[in-house]
C-alpha positions in Angstrom: 0.1 -0.1 -0.1 1.7 3.1 -0.8 1.2 6.2 1.0 3.0 10.1 0.6 6.2 8.6 1.6 6.1 6.6 -1.4 6.5 6.9 -5.4 6.1 3.9 -7.8 9.2 4.6 -9.3 11.3 4.4 -6.2 9.8 0.9 -5.7 10.4 -0.3 -9.0 13.8 0.7 -8.6 14.5 -1.2 -5.3 12.9 -4.2 -6.8 15.3 -4.2 -9.9 18.1 -3.7 -7.7 16.6 -6.6 -5.5 15.9 -9.0 -8.1 19.8 -8.6 -9.6 21.1 -9.2 -6.0 18.9 -12.4 -5.4 18.6 -13.5 -8.8 21.0 -16.6 -8.1 18.5 -17.6 -5.2 15.7 -19.9 -5.8 12.9 -21.1 -3.5 14.5 -24.7 -3.4 17.6 -23.5 -2.2 16.3 -21.5 0.6 17.4 -22.6 4.0 15.3 -20.3 6.6 11.5 -19.4 6.9 9.6 -16.5 7.8 6.3 -17.1 9.9 4.5 -13.6 11.2 1.4 -12.4 12.7 -0.8 -10.0 10.7 -2.4 -7.7 12.9 0.3 -5.7 14.9 3.5 -6.4 12.5 1.6 -6.1 9.3 -1.4 -3.9 9.9 -2.7 -1.6 12.6 -6.1 -3.1 12.4 -7.9 -5.4 15.0 -10.5 -6.4 12.6 -12.8 -8.1 14.9 -12.7 -5.1 17.3 -13.4 -2.7 14.4 -16.5 -4.8 13.2 -18.0 -5.0 16.7 -17.5 -1.4 16.8 -19.5 -0.7 13.4 -22.3 -3.0 13.8 -23.1 -3.2 17.8 -24.0 -0.7 20.0 -21.1 0.5 22.2 -19.3 -2.3 20.5 -16.0 -1.2 21.4 -16.8 -1.9 25.4 -18.3 -5.3 24.5 -15.4 -6.5 22.3 -12.8 -5.2 24.7 -14.7 -6.9 27.8 -14.6 -10.4 26.0 -11.0 -9.9 25.2 -10.3 -9.5 28.7 -12.4 -12.7 29.6 -10.1 -14.5 26.7 -7.1 -13.6 28.4 -8.3 -15.0 31.8 -9.3 -18.2 30.1 -6.4 -18.5 28.0 -3.4 -17.3 30.4 -4.8 -17.9 34.2 -7.4 -20.2 33.8 -5.4 -22.0 30.9 -8.9 -23.7 30.6 -8.9 -27.2 28.7 -9.4 -27.0 24.9 -9.7 -22.9 25.1 -7.0 -21.0 23.4 -5.8 -17.3 23.2 -7.8 -15.6 20.4 -11.0 -17.7 21.0 -12.6 -14.3 21.3 -13.3 -14.6 17.8 -15.5 -17.0 18.2 -17.6 -16.0 21.3 -18.7 -12.7 19.7 -20.0 -14.6 16.9 -23.6 -15.3 18.4 -23.8 -11.6 19.2 -22.7 -10.8 15.6 -25.9 -13.0 14.3 -28.0 -11.5 17.1 -27.3 -7.8 15.4 -27.4 -8.9 11.8 -24.2 -9.0 11.0 -23.6 -10.8 7.5 -20.6 -12.1 5.6 -21.3 -9.3 3.2 -20.8 -7.1 5.9 -17.8 -8.3 7.0 -16.4 -8.4 3.8 -17.3 -4.9 2.7 -16.1 -3.7 5.8 -12.8 -5.0 5.9 -12.1 -4.3 2.4 -12.3 -0.6 2.7 -11.1 -0.4 6.4 -7.3 -1.8 5.7 -4.3 0.3 7.9 -1.3 -0.9 7.2 2.0 -0.3 9.7 4.3 1.8 7.5 6.5 -0.1 5.1 5.1 -3.4 6.0 3.7 -4.2 2.5 7.5 -3.7 0.8 9.3 -5.6 3.9 6.9 -8.4 3.3 7.4 -8.6 -0.2 11.1 -8.2 0.0 11.1 -11.0 2.6 9.2 -13.4 0.7 11.9 -12.5 -2.2 14.5 -14.1 -0.1 13.0 -16.8 1.8 9.6 -18.8 2.0 6.9 -16.2 4.2 3.6 -16.9 5.6 1.2 -14.9 7.6 -0.3 -16.8 10.4 -3.4 -14.9 11.7 -6.3 -15.2 14.3 -8.2 -12.5 11.9 -11.1 -13.6 9.8 -10.7 -14.9 6.6 -12.5 -11.8 4.7 -9.8 -9.4 6.5 -7.1 -11.4 5.6 -8.2 -11.8 1.9 -8.4 -7.9 1.5 -5.1 -7.1 3.4 -3.4 -9.6 0.8 -5.3 -7.9 -2.1 -3.5 -4.7 -0.8 -0.2 -5.7 0.0 0.1 -8.0 -3.1 0.7 -11.3 -1.1 -0.3 -14.8 -2.1 -3.5 -15.5 -0.1 -2.5 -19.3 -0.4 0.7 -18.4 2.2 -1.6 -17.6 4.8 -3.3 -19.1 7.8 -6.3 -17.6 9.6 -9.5 -18.2 10.9 -12.2 -19.3 8.3 -15.6 -18.0 8.7 -19.0 -18.9 7.1 -21.6 -17.3 9.5 -24.6 -17.0 7.1 -24.8 -20.6 7.3 -26.5 -20.3 11.4 -30.2 -19.4 11.2 -31.2 -18.0 14.6 -34.8 -18.0 15.7 -36.1 -14.3 16.5 -36.6 -15.4 20.3 -33.1 -16.2 20.3 -31.7 -13.1 18.9 -33.7 -11.1 21.0 -32.4 -13.2 24.2 -28.8 -12.7 22.9 -29.6 -8.9 22.5 -30.6 -9.0 26.4 -27.4 -10.9 27.3 -25.5 -8.4 25.4 -26.7 -5.5 27.4 -26.3 -7.5 30.4 -22.6 -8.0 29.4 -22.1 -4.3 29.2 -23.2 -3.7 32.5 -21.2 -6.3 34.1 -18.1 -4.6 35.9 -15.0 -4.3 34.0 -12.3 -6.8 34.0 -9.0 -5.8 35.4 -5.8 -8.2 35.4 -2.7 -7.3 37.3 0.5 -8.7 35.7 1.0 -10.5 38.8 -2.1 -12.6 38.9 -1.6 -16.5 38.9 -5.1 -17.7 39.6 -8.9 -16.2 39.7 -8.0 -15.8 43.5 -5.8 -13.1 42.8 -8.2 -10.9 40.8 -10.6 -8.2 42.6 -13.8 -9.2 43.8 -15.6 -7.1 40.6 -13.3 -8.8 37.9 -14.6 -12.1 39.5 -18.1 -11.6 39.7 -17.8 -10.7 35.8 -16.1 -13.9 34.9 -18.5 -15.8 36.5 -21.2 -14.5 35.0 -19.6 -15.0 31.4 -18.7 -18.4 32.4 -22.4 -18.9 33.0 -23.3 -17.1 29.4 -20.7 -19.0 27.3 -20.4 -22.1 28.5 -23.6 -23.3 29.9 -26.5 -21.3 27.9 -25.1 -20.4 24.7 -24.1 -24.0 24.2 -27.7 -24.7 24.4 -28.7 -22.4 21.5 -29.1 -22.8 18.0 -26.0 -20.0 18.0 -23.9 -22.5 20.5 -23.0 -24.5 17.3 -20.8 -21.5 16.2 -18.6 -22.0 19.4 -18.2 -25.7 18.4 -17.6 -25.1 14.5 -15.4 -22.0 14.3 -12.0 -22.5 15.2 -9.6 -19.2 15.8 -6.4 -19.5 14.4 -4.7 -18.7 18.0 -2.5 -20.3 20.5 -1.6 -23.8 20.0 -3.3 -23.3 16.7 -0.9 -20.7 15.4 2.0 -23.2 16.9 0.3 -25.8 14.4 0.4 -23.1 11.5 4.3 -23.0 11.9 4.6 -26.7 12.1 2.6 -27.0 8.7 4.7 -24.1 7.2 7.7 -26.2 7.9 6.1 -29.4 6.2 5.4 -27.0 3.1 8.7 -25.9 2.7 10.8 -28.6 3.8 12.4 -26.8 6.7 13.1 -27.6 10.4 11.6 -25.6 13.3 15.1 -24.4 13.7 15.2 -22.4 10.9 12.0 -20.4 11.5 11.7 -16.8 12.4 8.5 -15.6 13.9 7.1 -12.2 14.6 4.1 -11.4 16.8 2.8 -8.9 19.1 0.0 -10.4 21.4 -1.3 -13.2 23.7 -2.5 -15.1 20.5 1.3 -15.4 19.3 3.0 -16.9 22.7 2.5 -20.4 21.7 4.0 -20.1 18.7 6.9 -17.7 20.0 7.6 -20.5 22.8 7.4 -23.3 19.8 10.0 -21.4 17.9 12.3 -20.4 20.5 12.7 -23.9 22.0 13.0 -25.3 18.5 16.0 -23.3 18.0 14.5 -20.6 15.9 14.1 -16.9 17.0 11.0 -15.1 17.8 10.7 -11.6 17.8 8.0 -9.5 19.5 7.1 -6.5 17.3 5.6 -3.5 19.4 4.0 -6.2 21.7 2.3 -6.5 24.5 3.5 -8.0 28.0 2.3 -11.6 26.6 4.2 -11.2 23.8 7.6 -10.1 25.4 7.3 -12.5 27.9 7.0 -15.3 25.4 9.8 -14.4 22.5 13.7 -14.0 22.4 14.0 -10.3 21.0 12.0 -7.2 21.7 11.4 -4.8 18.7 9.9 -1.4 19.1 10.0 0.4 15.9 7.8 3.1 14.0 7.9 1.1 10.6 8.3 -2.5 9.7 11.2 -2.5 7.6 13.5 -3.6 10.4 11.5 -6.8 10.1 13.2 -6.9 6.4 16.4 -6.3 7.7 16.4 -8.7 10.4 15.2 -11.4 7.9 18.0 -10.6 5.7 20.4 -11.2 8.5 18.7 -14.3 9.6 18.6 -15.9 5.9 22.2 -15.0 6.0 23.7 -16.2 9.2 21.0 -17.7 11.4 19.3 -17.3 15.2 22.9 -16.3 17.0 23.3 -13.6 14.5 20.1 -11.9 15.6 20.7 -12.5 19.5 24.2 -10.9 18.7 22.5 -8.0 17.2 19.9 -7.5 20.0 22.7 -7.8 22.7 24.7 -4.9 21.4 22.3 -3.4 19.4 23.6 0.5 20.4 27.2 -0.4 19.0 26.0 -2.3 16.2 23.2 -0.6 15.0 25.1 1.6 12.4 26.9 -1.0 10.9 23.9 -3.1 10.4 22.2 -0.1 8.7 25.2 0.0 6.3 24.8 -3.4 5.3 20.9 -3.2 4.9 21.0 0.0 3.1 23.3 -1.9 0.1 20.0 -3.4 -0.8 17.2 -1.1 0.9 18.7 2.5 0.4 16.0 3.9 2.7 16.4 1.5 5.6 17.2 3.2 8.7 17.5 2.5 12.3 16.4 6.1 13.5 14.0 5.8 16.5 14.2 1.7 16.5 15.1 0.0 19.7 16.1 -4.0 19.5 16.9 -6.1 22.9 17.4 -9.5 23.7 15.0 -10.1 26.5 16.1 -11.4 29.9 14.8 -11.2 33.3 16.5 -8.2 34.4 15.2 -5.9 31.6 11.9 -7.6 30.7 9.7 -5.4 32.8 11.1 -2.2 31.6 10.8 -3.5 28.0 7.1 -4.6 28.5 6.5 -0.9 29.9 8.3 0.6 26.7 6.7 -1.4 24.3 3.3 -1.4 25.3 3.1 2.5 25.5 4.8 2.6 22.0 2.4 0.0 20.8 -0.8 2.4 22.0 0.9 5.3 19.8 1.1 3.0 16.8 -2.1 1.2 16.9 -4.3 3.6 18.9 -4.9 3.7 22.4 -8.2 1.1 22.5 -6.7 -1.6 20.4 -3.1 -0.8 22.0 -4.9 -2.1 25.2 -6.1 -5.5 24.1 -4.4 -8.6 25.0 
C-alpha cells in the first residue's frame, strides 16, 4: 500500500536492485523460513474489534470486555481446549443477534485496511529471499482484503475461516442474545494485574464478571442454535498458530530451528515458545506483555522495514546473529544499517530499539513496548491482549 512517502518509481528501482542481487537464489535453495502475525507487525487493525465497534451498540466496550475474559481463560485459567484468540468465536452469536452478515464483514474489511508503514514492501522483500507465511487469528475476509492491498499470496496465509451466514437463528434467540449483550455491557470491568496467577488473585468485581460470563458462554449459549458456532469455528490463535508454523515447515521442507516468527500479542505466545524452544528466533514487534514474556527479542519500531533487515540477516547467518545484534544494538546498529542499505537504500535504524530479553530487563521492555504500541495502533486496540 503506497502512502505519501512512497512513489512507484522508487519501488520499481528497489525491486530491480533486489532482483539483481538475489537472482542466483531460488525457493528450493533457501534454508530459512519467515512466519509473521498479521495485526501488529503488518497492519494496525484489530479487525474483529473494529467490526464490533461498527455494527453493534457500544461494540468497542463489548469486545474489550470479552477480550479480557479471553485473557483470563487462556492465561490464568488455562482452560482445557481453550486458546488465546477464541474471542473471535465468542463474539459470533452476538454478531448474528445484530444481523451482521458475511457481506458486511467483507465490505467493511476491504474498506478499512491500515498498514504499518513499510510493511507491504518489507513482506514482499522477505518473500523474495525466503518462504514467508502470514499466520493470523483474523477472519478470512479481512486476510483476503489485506493480501489484495499488499500484494501477498492468499495461499500463503493461515487464519480463521468464517461462514456465519450458514447459521439461522430464531427471532426469540436473537432477542435473548441482545438481552445478554446488554447484561454483559453492564457487568463490572475486568482488571488483570501482571502478577495474577489464578482467579483468586483477581479483584471481587472481576471475579463477579468472569463467573457470569462463564455461565453465559459455557452453559447458556451452548444450548442455543448459535452455540454450534462455538464448536464449529476454530480461531487460529494459541496452539493453532504453533500448528500453523509446523505446517509451514512441512510445506517448505524446513526444520523448526530455521524459523523466524514475529508477533505482538497473547495469540502469539504458543508460536513464539515453539519457535524459541526449537532453536529458531521469536521477535515481539511492538508487543504487549504476553508477547514479550514469550519471545527472544523485543523490537520497538515505527515502521516494518526493520523486519526486512532482520530477516535478511537471519537468512544469511541464523539465530545467533540476531541475538548478537540485539545484545549489542547500540554499538552495532549503524553498521547493520549500512549493510542493509546496500539492498534497501532507505533503510534506517532511527527510532528503533532492539533488545535481547532477559529477567533483568523484561519489565522495562514491557513498559516501553506497550507504551509505544498504543501510539502506533491507538489506545483502545493497544490495550487489548
